[in-house]
N, C-alpha and C positions, 0 to 999 in steps of 0.2 A: 504579467501578473502572475504572482504564486499564493493561493489564498483561496478561501473557500470554495466552493458549487456558487452561492447563493451570489457570492460577490462576482466569481467569473462569469456571470451572467448577466447581471450590471453591466462590468465592462466590456463584453461582446457586446451590448446591445447601442452603448457610447457609440463604439466604434464601428459599429455599423452605418449608424445615423453621419457618421462622417466620412465612410467609406475607405476607411485603415485598417489596417491587416493587426493584431494583435499574437501572444502567443500564451496559452491557459495551461499553468499547472496548477492541477487543483486539490482537492479530497481523494482519500482513498479507504476503500476496505480489503486492505490486498489479504490472498491466501499464503497458507504455507505448507505445500501437502508433503505429510512423513510416511516413505513407504515402509512396510514392514522388514526391509534388508537393513535398514541403516545401523549403524552404532547408537544406540539409543543415549549414553552420555552425550555423543559431538550433537546430537540433533536436538536434545533438550536445553543445552546450552544456548544453539541458535533461534531456537523458538523463543526462548527468554530474550535474547539479544533485540530480536527481531521486532518485539513488542513492547519491552519495558526500558529500551536503551531511549535516551532523552524522554522518559516518563512519559513515554507511547504520545508524546506531541512532536509526532513527525507525517508528512500525509504518504509517505511511503509504507508505515508500520504492518508489519504482517500480521495481521491483528486475529483472522480467524485461521485458526489452526485446524485442517484437514488430515485428521490422522486415524492410519489403518487398523480395523478393529482388533487384528490379533496381537499388536501391543501396546493397546490399550491402556491395562492393568499395570505393566509396568512402570510405561511412559509416564502415568498420570501420578505414579507414586511419585518418582523420580523429580518432577516434574514440580509438585507440591511441595517436596522437599527442598529446591534448589531456591525456589521461590519464597520460601520463607526467610532463607537464610540470605537474603539480599540485603545489605548495609543499606538503611536508608536514612540519612540526616539531612545536615545543609550543606547544599554542593560544594561550598567553597573548602569543607573539611574532608583532609587527605582520607582516601577510602572507600568516600560517597559512592554510591551506586545508583540510587534513587534520592530524587528530592522532591520539591513540592512542586504542583501545576503551576503556572502562568500567573494567575490571577482567580480572585473571586467568581467572576462573573464563570471561567472555563471549571472550576472547581465543583461549583453549582450542578451544571451542567453534567458532569459526569456523576457525579454523586445522586441525582437524579434521574440517569441513565441505570446505575446499578441497580437504584431503590426499586425502579418499573421492574427489573428482571426480577429480582427476588420476589416482590409481591406477584409476580406471575409464575412463578414457581418454579423457576432454574435453578438446578442445584451449583451453588458455589462452591468450587472446590476447596479455594483459599481465598482469603483479603475480604474485599467488600467493605472496608471503614477505614478509620483516619488510625494508624498507628498510637499506641498506648506511650504515655510515658510524658515527662515535664519538658522534653524537647521538641514533643509535638502538639503543645497545647497553641503554638500561635503556628501561622505557616498553614497552604493549602495542600498537606498532604494524605495521599491515600493509597495504603498498603496497595502492592500487586495483584492485582486480582484473574481470578481465573473461573469461568461459566462451563459447565460441562453439559452439553447434550442443547443448548437452546433451539427452539423452533427454528427453521429455516427462513420465515418470515418474520420473525422476531426482530425488534428497534436495535437489540445488542449484537445480533449476528448480520443485519441485513448496514446497517447505519455508523457512518464514521463518528468514536468518541472521545478520540484524541485524548487520550489519558492511557494511564497503565492497565488496561482491561483485555486479557485473552478470553477468544470465546474458541471449544474446543466441539466439534462434532466427528463421526467419522465413517469410515467409506469402508465398502470390502472390494471394489474393483476401481482399477485404475479410467474408466470410461466414465464411473461415478464421479470421483474424487476431481478430474477434468469439470463435470457439469457443473459440481456443487462451488469449485474456485469461480467458475465463470457467470455464475448464477448472481448477479452483483450489478448495478448501476454503473458501478465503479471500475475504472481498468487503467491504473495505474503502475503497479506490480504484483511480483507473484514469486515466490519458493518452491522450489521442488528439494527433498532430502531423498537420497537414494546411492545407492552402489552399482547402479545400472547405469550405465554411459548413454545407451542407445533408449532407453526407457526415458533418464531424463530428458534428453533431444527430443525425444516425440512426445511430451506431455509438455517442455516449455512452446514446442510450435503451435500445440493447441491451447496455449493459456490467450485469452482477449487481455491481454495488458501492453504497455511500451516495454515495461522491463521486468527481466526474469530472470535469480540469482538460481545456482544449484549448489547445494549443500551450503548453504549461504544464506545471512540475511542483513541487508543494507548498504553494502562495500557501495561506495559512490566514486567513479573517476571520472578527473576531466575529460580524459579524452574518447568516452563515451554517450551519447547522447540521451538525454532525462526527459523523460514526459511520457505521457499514457493517452487513452484514448477513452470513448464514451465518456461519463459525468466527471472523469478524472481531466478532461481538459483537452487540446492538440498543440500542435510546433511540438519543436524541441529545445533545451536549452543546453550548454555544456558541447562539447566537440565542433568538429567544423560544420556539423549538421544544424548546432546553434547560430551559428554565423550568418546561415541561411536568412533567418528572421528579417536581417536588418540589408538583404539585399533584394535588389531586382535582375532580375536577366534581361537581356535585351537580344530582338532575331536582329541579324545583320547579314545580309542578302548580297554576293555581288553577281552580276552576270559577265560572263568573258565569251558567250557564243558569238554568232553571225547576227545578219540582221531578223529581229524577230517575227515581222512579218504577219502578224495578226491581221493587220489592216494594209493588202495589198495594194499597191497604186493604182493596179486595172482589173479592179474588183469584177466578177460578174456575178447576179443572181439568177 
């Protein structure tokens, strides 16, 4: 199953009653950690792609930006500029990079979460509303939205939104960044942006998730296993590992020795 965590629980319960296995690829609230040695322009591009691609309607969206405090001001300045320049249009139109979300129910869910965050005093860097103009009078369009410094226990930081909404918090040290990334009930994916290869490998090993991207976000290859841990599910799709879900191992033992003689013919006590 690929679906929500709530649906996954129901499917897992149904399979348990039948004593049948299942593979669950569920929700996520993935983090993208950006270190101060990054190329800011490239990093901003990957941060946007990681969250706004497919309008944020992807389980692996890196919708929690964990940004080093030293580059907060220039990074957010460029992020706002680039986010506000994203072409919003009917997805059938050539050049469109952000279309409407899937349906009214999802639109209402996203708008509700945005409004609750606003009412809770979370700073809005950009977006947070429907685009203006006749072209957007109909359809479930939402501007790319960026929240800054939401509390770690807030709904927008912890819960999957499944829309074009990015949340940003800052960190000072590597251990803090990893702690923030792992402080989630989900564990599907994460991304690390840094020029330091040793740091990238170190952080990737420490992240509690099934997929880690280094200096990018969202590429998917059929040759690599796809899946997560914690509330993001279990099992793997794609690659040779994905085939294991449909196979059963069997033990075969052949004995080539002499008489086993565990029960000797002339046993004595």
